[in-house]
Every structure is written in structure tokens, then in C-alpha cells.
N, CA, C and O atoms as CSV, one atom per row, in Angstrom:
chain,resi,resn,atom,element,x,y,z
A,1,UNK,N,N,115.145,160.910,114.064
A,1,UNK,CA,C,116.220,160.542,114.876
A,1,UNK,C,C,115.818,158.944,114.673
A,1,UNK,O,O,114.665,158.516,114.642
A,2,UNK,N,N,117.042,158.156,114.541
A,2,UNK,CA,C,116.795,156.453,114.278
A,2,UNK,C,C,116.857,155.779,115.801
A,2,UNK,O,O,117.433,156.202,116.803
A,3,UNK,N,N,116.395,155.087,115.694
A,3,UNK,CA,C,116.618,154.089,117.310
A,3,UNK,C,C,117.954,153.247,117.144
A,3,UNK,O,O,118.571,153.183,116.080
A,4,UNK,N,N,118.326,152.619,118.300
A,4,UNK,CA,C,119.544,152.127,118.387
A,4,UNK,C,C,119.427,151.287,118.002
A,4,UNK,O,O,118.411,150.686,118.351
A,5,UNK,N,N,120.241,150.693,117.130
A,5,UNK,CA,C,119.966,149.195,116.361
A,5,UNK,C,C,120.492,148.053,117.034
A,5,UNK,O,O,120.604,146.988,116.427
A,6,UNK,N,N,120.908,148.198,118.530
A,6,UNK,CA,C,121.049,147.298,119.466
A,6,UNK,C,C,119.916,146.937,119.915
A,6,UNK,O,O,119.617,145.744,119.866
A,7,UNK,N,N,119.001,147.918,120.471
A,7,UNK,CA,C,117.876,147.683,121.333
A,7,UNK,C,C,116.882,146.956,119.974
A,7,UNK,O,O,116.141,145.975,120.025
A,8,UNK,N,N,117.133,147.655,119.068
A,8,UNK,CA,C,116.084,147.111,117.909
A,8,UNK,C,C,116.120,145.388,117.870
A,8,UNK,O,O,115.157,144.627,117.969
A,9,UNK,N,N,117.488,145.069,117.700
A,9,UNK,CA,C,117.959,143.980,117.291
A,9,UNK,C,C,117.566,142.747,118.435
A,9,UNK,O,O,117.098,141.646,118.145
A,10,UNK,N,N,117.928,143.307,119.965
A,10,UNK,CA,C,117.959,142.787,120.839
A,10,UNK,C,C,115.928,142.472,120.883
A,10,UNK,O,O,115.526,141.343,121.165
A,11,UNK,N,N,115.011,143.511,120.602
A,11,UNK,CA,C,113.744,143.092,120.672
A,11,UNK,C,C,113.402,142.258,119.892
A,11,UNK,O,O,112.555,141.439,120.248
A,12,UNK,N,N,113.922,142.211,118.666
A,12,UNK,CA,C,113.633,141.366,117.585
A,12,UNK,C,C,113.802,139.725,118.193
A,12,UNK,O,O,112.900,138.888,118.162
A,13,UNK,N,N,115.080,139.526,118.701
A,13,UNK,CA,C,115.288,138.575,118.960
A,13,UNK,C,C,114.214,137.991,120.349
A,13,UNK,O,O,113.933,136.797,120.448
A,14,UNK,N,N,113.916,138.605,120.934
A,14,UNK,CA,C,113.209,138.382,121.893
A,14,UNK,C,C,112.133,137.869,121.624
A,14,UNK,O,O,111.794,136.767,122.055
A,15,UNK,N,N,111.290,138.746,120.711
A,15,UNK,CA,C,110.041,138.552,120.113
A,15,UNK,C,C,110.208,137.114,119.187
A,15,UNK,O,O,109.305,136.285,119.074
A,16,UNK,N,N,111.439,137.012,118.609
A,16,UNK,CA,C,111.082,135.570,117.701
A,16,UNK,C,C,111.159,134.553,118.916
A,16,UNK,O,O,110.295,133.676,118.886
A,17,UNK,N,N,112.006,134.524,119.929
A,17,UNK,CA,C,112.166,133.379,120.581
A,17,UNK,C,C,110.911,133.257,121.446
A,17,UNK,O,O,110.868,132.229,122.121
A,18,UNK,N,N,109.671,134.274,121.584
A,18,UNK,CA,C,108.630,134.101,122.203
A,18,UNK,C,C,107.973,133.540,121.438
A,18,UNK,O,O,107.342,132.546,121.798
A,19,UNK,N,N,107.916,134.016,120.109
A,19,UNK,CA,C,107.151,133.223,118.886
A,19,UNK,C,C,107.198,131.836,118.688
A,19,UNK,O,O,106.173,131.169,118.545
A,20,UNK,N,N,108.568,131.261,118.668
A,20,UNK,CA,C,108.941,130.113,118.450
A,20,UNK,C,C,108.377,129.089,119.860
A,20,UNK,O,O,107.725,128.074,119.616
A,21,UNK,N,N,108.714,129.487,121.337
A,21,UNK,CA,C,107.989,129.102,122.336
A,21,UNK,C,C,106.569,128.894,122.302
A,21,UNK,O,O,105.972,128.055,122.976
A,22,UNK,N,N,106.096,129.636,121.547
A,22,UNK,CA,C,104.544,129.730,121.377
A,22,UNK,C,C,104.077,128.306,120.561
A,22,UNK,O,O,103.407,127.343,120.932
A,23,UNK,N,N,104.709,128.614,119.354
A,23,UNK,CA,C,104.397,127.674,118.405
A,23,UNK,C,C,104.685,126.082,118.846
A,23,UNK,O,O,103.877,125.160,118.742
A,24,UNK,N,N,106.300,125.994,119.459
A,24,UNK,CA,C,106.463,124.614,119.997
A,24,UNK,C,C,105.156,124.044,121.137
A,24,UNK,O,O,104.607,122.943,121.166
A,25,UNK,N,N,104.916,125.353,122.081
A,25,UNK,CA,C,103.706,124.895,122.928
A,25,UNK,C,C,102.675,124.279,122.416
A,25,UNK,O,O,102.182,123.243,122.862
A,26,UNK,N,N,102.219,125.044,121.218
A,26,UNK,CA,C,100.892,124.483,120.418
A,26,UNK,C,C,101.234,123.263,120.122
A,26,UNK,O,O,100.584,122.273,120.459
A,27,UNK,N,N,102.458,123.244,119.361
A,27,UNK,CA,C,102.748,121.621,118.999
A,27,UNK,C,C,102.602,120.616,120.158
A,27,UNK,O,O,101.887,119.633,119.966
A,28,UNK,N,N,103.107,120.750,121.131
A,28,UNK,CA,C,103.332,119.753,122.398
A,28,UNK,C,C,101.655,119.830,122.863
A,28,UNK,O,O,101.195,118.745,123.216
A,29,UNK,N,N,101.101,120.521,122.881
A,29,UNK,CA,C,99.645,120.708,123.417
A,29,UNK,C,C,98.699,119.392,122.486
A,29,UNK,O,O,98.092,118.359,122.769
A,30,UNK,N,N,98.994,120.099,121.396
A,30,UNK,CA,C,98.431,119.078,120.228
A,30,UNK,C,C,98.422,117.684,120.120
A,30,UNK,O,O,97.452,117.000,119.793
A,31,UNK,N,N,99.849,117.185,120.487
A,31,UNK,CA,C,100.460,116.254,120.248
A,31,UNK,C,C,99.709,115.399,121.823
A,31,UNK,O,O,99.116,114.324,121.738
A,32,UNK,N,N,99.882,116.052,122.974
A,32,UNK,CA,C,99.422,115.352,124.236
A,32,UNK,C,C,97.663,115.172,124.073
A,32,UNK,O,O,97.089,114.198,124.560
A,33,UNK,N,N,97.041,116.098,123.431
A,33,UNK,CA,C,95.904,116.108,123.267
A,33,UNK,C,C,95.186,114.815,121.928
A,33,UNK,O,O,94.061,114.321,121.861
A,34,UNK,N,N,96.267,114.644,121.137
A,34,UNK,CA,C,95.803,113.509,120.679
A,34,UNK,C,C,96.342,112.246,121.163
A,34,UNK,O,O,95.593,111.298,120.931
A,35,UNK,N,N,97.429,111.957,121.770
A,35,UNK,CA,C,97.622,110.705,122.639
A,35,UNK,C,C,96.295,110.437,123.562
A,35,UNK,O,O,95.666,109.386,123.680
A,36,UNK,N,N,96.007,112.007,124.324
A,36,UNK,CA,C,95.115,111.421,125.312
A,36,UNK,C,C,93.510,111.015,125.037
A,36,UNK,O,O,92.795,110.317,125.757
A,37,UNK,N,N,93.221,111.564,123.973
A,37,UNK,CA,C,91.860,111.254,123.352
A,37,UNK,C,C,92.026,110.296,122.437
A,37,UNK,O,O,90.946,109.727,122.282
A,38,UNK,N,N,92.856,109.845,121.760
A,38,UNK,CA,C,93.081,108.863,120.745
A,38,UNK,C,C,93.202,109.248,119.489
A,38,UNK,O,O,92.225,109.619,118.840
A,39,UNK,N,N,94.160,109.213,119.107
A,39,UNK,CA,C,94.223,109.662,117.523
A,39,UNK,C,C,93.533,108.409,116.334
A,39,UNK,O,O,93.176,108.419,115.156
A,40,UNK,N,N,93.613,107.389,117.468
A,40,UNK,CA,C,92.690,106.329,116.330
A,40,UNK,C,C,91.449,106.430,116.263
A,40,UNK,O,O,90.865,105.478,115.745
A,41,UNK,N,N,90.839,107.293,116.626
A,41,UNK,CA,C,89.518,107.429,116.636
A,41,UNK,C,C,89.243,108.194,115.393
A,41,UNK,O,O,88.227,108.101,114.703
A,42,UNK,N,N,90.323,109.002,115.180
A,42,UNK,CA,C,90.018,109.805,113.889
A,42,UNK,C,C,89.871,108.753,112.668
A,42,UNK,O,O,89.055,109.046,111.794
A,43,UNK,N,N,90.692,107.399,112.529
A,43,UNK,CA,C,90.979,106.437,111.559
A,43,UNK,C,C,89.977,105.448,111.270
A,43,UNK,O,O,89.935,104.711,110.284
A,44,UNK,N,N,89.171,105.510,112.241
A,44,UNK,CA,C,88.186,104.356,112.432
A,44,UNK,C,C,87.117,104.745,111.609
A,44,UNK,O,O,86.856,105.943,111.500
A,45,UNK,N,N,86.246,103.607,110.818
A,45,UNK,CA,C,85.311,104.082,109.875
A,45,UNK,C,C,83.819,104.272,110.812
A,45,UNK,O,O,83.473,103.638,111.809
A,46,UNK,N,N,83.331,105.030,110.318
A,46,UNK,CA,C,81.864,105.351,110.965
A,46,UNK,C,C,81.034,104.156,110.791
A,46,UNK,O,O,80.980,103.480,109.764
A,47,UNK,N,N,80.172,103.884,112.258
A,47,UNK,CA,C,79.440,102.795,112.422
A,47,UNK,C,C,79.847,101.621,112.644
A,47,UNK,O,O,79.123,100.655,112.880
A,48,UNK,N,N,81.467,101.630,112.562
A,48,UNK,CA,C,82.277,100.200,112.805
A,48,UNK,C,C,82.431,100.414,114.317
A,48,UNK,O,O,83.101,101.393,114.645
A,49,UNK,N,N,81.908,99.643,115.294
A,49,UNK,CA,C,82.217,99.805,116.743
A,49,UNK,C,C,83.098,99.009,117.156
A,49,UNK,O,O,83.549,99.089,118.299
A,50,UNK,N,N,83.539,97.977,116.156
A,50,UNK,CA,C,84.219,96.668,117.128
A,50,UNK,C,C,85.394,96.349,115.697
A,50,UNK,O,O,85.032,96.390,114.521
A,51,UNK,N,N,86.565,96.094,116.077
A,51,UNK,CA,C,87.715,96.280,115.519
A,51,UNK,C,C,88.039,94.830,114.982
A,51,UNK,O,O,88.042,93.916,115.807
A,52,UNK,N,N,88.356,94.512,113.436
A,52,UNK,CA,C,88.619,93.244,113.382
A,52,UNK,C,C,90.009,92.707,113.415
A,52,UNK,O,O,90.145,91.511,113.155
A,53,UNK,N,N,91.040,93.411,113.693
A,53,UNK,CA,C,92.249,93.594,113.723
A,53,UNK,C,C,93.059,93.930,114.929
A,53,UNK,O,O,93.231,95.147,114.998
A,54,UNK,N,N,93.623,93.255,115.919
A,54,UNK,CA,C,94.645,93.854,116.649
A,54,UNK,C,C,95.699,92.693,117.543
A,54,UNK,O,O,95.632,91.477,117.724
A,55,UNK,N,N,96.690,93.789,117.979
A,55,UNK,CA,C,97.744,92.969,118.698
A,55,UNK,C,C,97.391,92.615,120.119
A,55,UNK,O,O,97.202,93.450,121.004
A,56,UNK,N,N,97.322,91.360,120.259
A,56,UNK,CA,C,96.968,90.846,121.954
A,56,UNK,C,C,98.232,90.895,122.720
A,56,UNK,O,O,98.046,91.535,123.755
A,57,UNK,N,N,99.645,90.396,122.593
A,57,UNK,CA,C,100.543,90.373,123.195
A,57,UNK,C,C,101.832,90.425,122.054
A,57,UNK,O,O,101.681,90.044,120.893
A,58,UNK,N,N,103.120,90.964,122.594
A,58,UNK,CA,C,104.129,91.004,122.009
A,58,UNK,C,C,105.421,90.588,122.759
A,58,UNK,O,O,105.202,90.494,123.966
A,59,UNK,N,N,106.243,90.410,122.536
A,59,UNK,CA,C,107.598,89.950,123.253
A,59,UNK,C,C,108.880,90.047,122.441
A,59,UNK,O,O,109.181,89.405,121.434
A,60,UNK,N,N,109.495,90.877,123.013
A,60,UNK,CA,C,110.886,90.954,122.245
A,60,UNK,C,C,111.947,89.777,122.543
A,60,UNK,O,O,112.164,89.418,123.700
A,61,UNK,N,N,112.363,89.404,121.832
A,61,UNK,CA,C,113.446,88.063,122.088
A,61,UNK,C,C,114.706,88.760,121.763
A,61,UNK,O,O,115.691,88.587,122.481
A,62,UNK,N,N,114.739,89.420,120.888
A,62,UNK,CA,C,116.118,90.164,121.191
A,62,UNK,C,C,115.948,91.560,120.244
A,62,UNK,O,O,114.869,91.751,119.684
A,63,UNK,N,N,116.949,92.432,120.104
A,63,UNK,CA,C,116.743,93.867,119.428
A,63,UNK,C,C,116.469,93.694,118.195
A,63,UNK,O,O,116.032,94.694,117.626
A,64,UNK,N,N,116.610,92.474,117.396
A,64,UNK,CA,C,115.960,92.482,116.217
A,64,UNK,C,C,114.718,91.491,115.752
A,64,UNK,O,O,114.288,91.350,114.607
A,65,UNK,N,N,114.273,90.856,116.941
A,65,UNK,CA,C,113.116,89.651,116.649
A,65,UNK,C,C,112.144,89.699,117.649
A,65,UNK,O,O,112.498,89.797,118.824
A,66,UNK,N,N,110.919,89.642,117.328
A,66,UNK,CA,C,110.096,89.693,118.531
A,66,UNK,C,C,108.587,88.923,118.117
A,66,UNK,O,O,108.111,89.159,117.006
A,67,UNK,N,N,107.891,88.022,119.047
A,67,UNK,CA,C,106.684,87.334,118.554
A,67,UNK,C,C,105.804,88.355,119.047
A,67,UNK,O,O,105.900,89.160,119.973
A,68,UNK,N,N,104.826,88.088,118.094
A,68,UNK,CA,C,103.475,88.900,118.360
A,68,UNK,C,C,102.438,87.885,117.968
A,68,UNK,O,O,102.323,87.137,116.997
A,69,UNK,N,N,101.616,88.142,119.203
A,69,UNK,CA,C,100.198,87.392,118.722
A,69,UNK,C,C,98.846,88.276,118.694
A,69,UNK,O,O,98.383,89.005,119.571
A,70,UNK,N,N,98.340,87.961,117.341
A,70,UNK,CA,C,97.167,88.917,116.646
A,70,UNK,C,C,95.944,88.235,116.713
A,70,UNK,O,O,95.807,87.014,116.782
A,71,UNK,N,N,94.953,89.190,116.687
A,71,UNK,CA,C,93.813,88.489,116.638
A,71,UNK,C,C,93.111,89.339,115.441
A,71,UNK,O,O,92.895,90.544,115.316
A,72,UNK,N,N,92.852,88.242,114.632
A,72,UNK,CA,C,91.649,88.856,113.316
A,72,UNK,C,C,90.603,88.254,113.507
A,72,UNK,O,O,90.654,87.064,113.820
A,73,UNK,N,N,89.466,88.868,113.378
A,73,UNK,CA,C,88.270,88.331,113.555
A,73,UNK,C,C,88.025,87.059,114.455
A,73,UNK,O,O,87.451,86.001,114.197
A,74,UNK,N,N,88.537,87.432,115.391
A,74,UNK,CA,C,88.016,86.676,116.819
A,74,UNK,C,C,89.250,85.255,116.693
A,74,UNK,O,O,89.119,84.321,117.485
A,75,UNK,N,N,90.350,85.231,115.690
A,75,UNK,CA,C,91.024,84.015,115.514
A,75,UNK,C,C,92.197,84.514,115.583
A,75,UNK,O,O,92.523,85.422,114.819
A,76,UNK,N,N,93.291,83.865,116.782
A,76,UNK,CA,C,94.781,84.244,116.836
A,76,UNK,C,C,95.718,83.356,116.036
A,76,UNK,O,O,95.646,82.168,115.721
A,77,UNK,N,N,96.681,84.369,115.789
A,77,UNK,CA,C,97.866,83.832,115.010
A,77,UNK,C,C,99.298,84.360,115.671
A,77,UNK,O,O,99.484,85.508,116.073
A,78,UNK,N,N,100.109,83.459,115.693
A,78,UNK,CA,C,101.247,83.954,116.528
A,78,UNK,C,C,102.290,84.170,115.278
A,78,UNK,O,O,102.345,83.411,114.311
A,79,UNK,N,N,103.161,85.412,115.475
A,79,UNK,CA,C,103.983,85.611,114.145
A,79,UNK,C,C,105.438,85.655,114.999
A,79,UNK,O,O,105.613,85.574,116.214
A,80,UNK,N,N,106.339,85.801,113.990
A,80,UNK,CA,C,107.961,85.944,114.313
A,80,UNK,C,C,108.441,86.929,113.731
A,80,UNK,O,O,109.271,86.847,112.825
A,81,UNK,N,N,107.978,87.965,114.182
A,81,UNK,CA,C,108.787,89.089,113.355
A,81,UNK,C,C,110.103,89.549,113.346
A,81,UNK,O,O,110.723,89.278,114.375
A,82,UNK,N,N,110.785,90.234,112.390
A,82,UNK,CA,C,112.152,90.650,112.222
A,82,UNK,C,C,113.247,89.531,111.690
A,82,UNK,O,O,112.814,88.602,111.008
A,83,UNK,N,N,114.300,89.587,111.913
A,83,UNK,CA,C,115.458,88.964,111.320
A,83,UNK,C,C,114.969,88.894,109.899
A,83,UNK,O,O,114.057,89.538,109.380
A,84,UNK,N,N,115.933,87.783,109.260
A,84,UNK,CA,C,115.649,87.839,107.700
A,84,UNK,C,C,114.222,87.781,106.815
A,84,UNK,O,O,114.117,88.026,105.614
A,85,UNK,N,N,113.170,87.394,107.727
A,85,UNK,CA,C,111.821,87.058,107.093
A,85,UNK,C,C,110.797,86.997,108.207
A,85,UNK,O,O,111.274,86.524,109.238
A,86,UNK,N,N,110.015,87.209,108.256
A,86,UNK,CA,C,108.633,87.043,109.276
A,86,UNK,C,C,108.183,86.062,108.774
A,86,UNK,O,O,108.024,85.791,107.584
A,87,UNK,N,N,107.815,85.119,110.275
A,87,UNK,CA,C,107.452,84.199,109.940
A,87,UNK,C,C,105.776,83.952,110.583
A,87,UNK,O,O,105.473,84.711,111.503
A,88,UNK,N,N,105.054,83.263,110.277
A,88,UNK,CA,C,103.947,82.648,110.563
A,88,UNK,C,C,104.113,81.073,111.220
A,88,UNK,O,O,104.273,80.029,110.587
A,89,UNK,N,N,104.021,81.261,112.727
A,89,UNK,CA,C,104.511,80.238,113.381
A,89,UNK,C,C,103.320,79.286,113.899
A,89,UNK,O,O,103.541,78.077,113.977
A,90,UNK,N,N,101.966,79.847,114.282
A,90,UNK,CA,C,100.842,79.048,114.826
A,90,UNK,C,C,99.716,79.874,114.264
A,90,UNK,O,O,99.651,81.096,114.133
A,91,UNK,N,N,98.910,79.008,113.984
A,91,UNK,CA,C,97.133,79.728,113.512
A,91,UNK,C,C,96.823,78.977,112.478
A,91,UNK,O,O,97.544,78.308,111.739
A,92,UNK,N,N,95.300,79.206,112.493
A,92,UNK,CA,C,94.574,80.100,113.447
A,92,UNK,C,C,94.221,79.291,114.672
A,92,UNK,O,O,93.732,78.177,114.485
A,93,UNK,N,N,94.384,79.661,115.728
A,93,UNK,CA,C,94.308,79.338,117.031
A,93,UNK,C,C,92.802,79.533,117.362
A,93,UNK,O,O,92.412,80.658,117.048
A,94,UNK,N,N,91.788,78.676,117.953
A,94,UNK,CA,C,90.416,79.438,118.035
A,94,UNK,C,C,90.520,79.738,119.395
A,94,UNK,O,O,91.225,79.386,120.342
A,95,UNK,N,N,89.288,80.749,119.117
A,95,UNK,CA,C,89.071,81.518,120.394
A,95,UNK,C,C,88.931,80.386,121.955
A,95,UNK,O,O,88.744,79.185,121.758
A,96,UNK,N,N,89.042,80.911,123.398
A,96,UNK,CA,C,88.445,80.234,124.446
A,96,UNK,C,C,89.109,79.003,124.375
A,96,UNK,O,O,89.522,78.800,125.517
A,97,UNK,N,N,89.425,78.100,123.671
A,97,UNK,CA,C,89.961,76.700,124.187
A,97,UNK,C,C,91.016,76.756,124.255
A,97,UNK,O,O,91.479,75.808,124.888
A,98,UNK,N,N,92.147,77.846,123.690
A,98,UNK,CA,C,93.296,77.569,123.614
A,98,UNK,C,C,94.013,78.001,124.509
A,98,UNK,O,O,93.486,79.001,124.996
A,99,UNK,N,N,95.557,77.599,125.278
A,99,UNK,CA,C,96.189,78.127,126.185
A,99,UNK,C,C,96.692,79.417,126.077
A,99,UNK,O,O,96.784,79.944,124.969
A,100,UNK,N,N,97.040,80.009,127.125
A,100,UNK,CA,C,97.069,81.402,127.568
A,100,UNK,C,C,98.938,81.350,126.179
A,100,UNK,O,O,99.648,80.363,125.986
A,101,UNK,N,N,99.101,82.672,125.599
A,101,UNK,CA,C,100.336,83.047,125.214
A,101,UNK,C,C,101.488,82.640,126.067
A,101,UNK,O,O,102.508,82.103,125.635
A,102,UNK,N,N,101.151,83.052,127.791
A,102,UNK,CA,C,102.354,82.580,128.380
A,102,UNK,C,C,102.579,81.343,128.784
A,102,UNK,O,O,103.670,81.128,129.312
A,103,UNK,N,N,101.649,80.271,128.646
A,103,UNK,CA,C,101.472,78.800,128.748
A,103,UNK,C,C,102.439,78.106,127.607
A,103,UNK,O,O,103.249,77.184,127.704
A,104,UNK,N,N,102.030,78.915,126.490
A,104,UNK,CA,C,102.347,77.977,125.169
A,104,UNK,C,C,104.260,78.536,125.620
A,104,UNK,O,O,104.929,77.506,125.699
A,105,UNK,N,N,104.901,79.466,125.819
A,105,UNK,CA,C,106.021,80.301,125.833
A,105,UNK,C,C,106.750,79.379,126.982
A,105,UNK,O,O,107.940,79.069,126.917
A,106,UNK,N,N,105.767,78.941,128.164
A,106,UNK,CA,C,106.779,78.466,129.070
A,106,UNK,C,C,106.887,76.627,128.783
A,106,UNK,O,O,107.739,75.912,129.311
A,107,UNK,N,N,105.749,76.120,127.782
A,107,UNK,CA,C,106.086,74.815,127.469
A,107,UNK,C,C,106.935,74.732,126.473
A,107,UNK,O,O,107.459,73.626,126.342
A,108,UNK,N,N,107.335,75.813,125.490
A,108,UNK,CA,C,108.112,75.522,124.646
A,108,UNK,C,C,109.534,75.688,125.131
A,108,UNK,O,O,110.540,75.255,124.570
A,109,UNK,N,N,109.462,76.481,126.420
A,109,UNK,CA,C,110.984,76.604,126.777
A,109,UNK,C,C,111.332,75.549,127.798
A,109,UNK,O,O,112.389,75.656,128.419
A,110,UNK,N,N,110.471,74.482,128.025
A,110,UNK,CA,C,110.340,73.641,129.112
A,110,UNK,C,C,111.025,72.530,128.568
A,110,UNK,O,O,110.697,72.439,127.385
A,111,UNK,N,N,111.877,71.588,128.905
A,111,UNK,CA,C,112.519,70.080,128.442
A,111,UNK,C,C,111.383,69.232,128.141
A,111,UNK,O,O,110.497,68.902,128.929
A,112,UNK,N,N,111.500,68.907,126.901
A,112,UNK,CA,C,110.132,67.967,126.649
A,112,UNK,C,C,110.948,66.371,127.054
A,112,UNK,O,O,110.193,65.439,126.777
A,113,UNK,N,N,111.958,66.026,127.489
A,113,UNK,CA,C,112.529,64.664,127.887
A,113,UNK,C,C,113.741,64.998,128.894
A,113,UNK,O,O,114.513,65.957,128.910
A,114,UNK,N,N,113.663,64.169,129.507
A,114,UNK,CA,C,114.176,63.877,130.411
A,114,UNK,C,C,115.885,64.065,129.934
A,114,UNK,O,O,116.056,63.826,128.739
A,115,UNK,N,N,116.927,64.390,130.572
A,115,UNK,CA,C,118.444,64.466,130.229
A,115,UNK,C,C,118.908,63.189,130.003
A,115,UNK,O,O,118.323,62.469,130.812
A,116,UNK,N,N,119.871,62.344,129.126
A,116,UNK,CA,C,120.253,61.390,129.522
A,116,UNK,C,C,121.045,60.914,130.586
A,116,UNK,O,O,121.895,61.798,130.694
A,117,UNK,N,N,121.265,60.131,131.365
A,117,UNK,CA,C,121.886,59.881,132.220
A,117,UNK,C,C,122.919,58.231,132.158
A,117,UNK,O,O,122.968,57.475,131.187
A,118,UNK,N,N,123.394,58.108,133.041
A,118,UNK,CA,C,124.424,56.644,132.996
A,118,UNK,C,C,122.995,55.669,133.474
A,118,UNK,O,O,122.033,55.932,134.197
A,119,UNK,N,N,123.383,54.457,132.700
A,119,UNK,CA,C,121.920,53.333,133.027
A,119,UNK,C,C,122.566,52.848,134.310
A,119,UNK,O,O,123.789,52.864,134.451
A,120,UNK,N,N,121.584,52.340,135.408
A,120,UNK,CA,C,121.749,51.576,136.346
A,120,UNK,C,C,122.125,50.330,135.893
A,120,UNK,O,O,122.339,49.421,136.694
């Protein structure tokens, strides 16, 4: 005697859905583990404990452009990324004695000269 085709196909779909859920669960757990324990550790060279390049801060100016302060070998550079081309705005900025990124932005945004008014 043959089995009812509806029962066989229903069992097949339940089994396929369970296996799909199991595979998706493994993918999600693997992604979480990589984020939690640092996937960048896999790309670092052995024996090198200090990184030479890093992003210090980034500020979005608009949807296309952003200001990025990077540090390379202890020296900082200010970049404007996006738009028609990327620009190197300032650098090298020596470590320690330089003003903070927020101070530079506030000074750039502040008016440098008083607005002209009527003469007394």
C-alpha cells in the first residue's frame, strides 16, 4: 500500500521549514559571534599589537558628504569624503598640541569678523 500523498508532502514541507530555520539560526549565531568577539582580529597580522591606521571621529555633513579625522602613525589628517571628489583638508596635525576636533569645527562655524553696521 502507498502512503497518502498529502501526508507525505505536508511532512516534507514541515521538514524543509525546520531545516531552513536551523540554517538561518546558524548564520545568525555566527554573525553575532563575529561581531561580539571581533572579526577584525582575524585580519590583524600576528605579532602586531598596535594599529597604525584608525578613524578618530566622523561627522556626517549631509547624506553624501562626511568629515573624517583619521590617525596614521600618530599623526592626524582631516578628510572630506563624498561629493564629486575626496579632499584632504588639513594635516598632518601633530599629536598632543592640536586642538580637539570639536574645537576646530566650532571655530570654523563661528563668524570671524563682526557684521558691518551703521557708522556712528
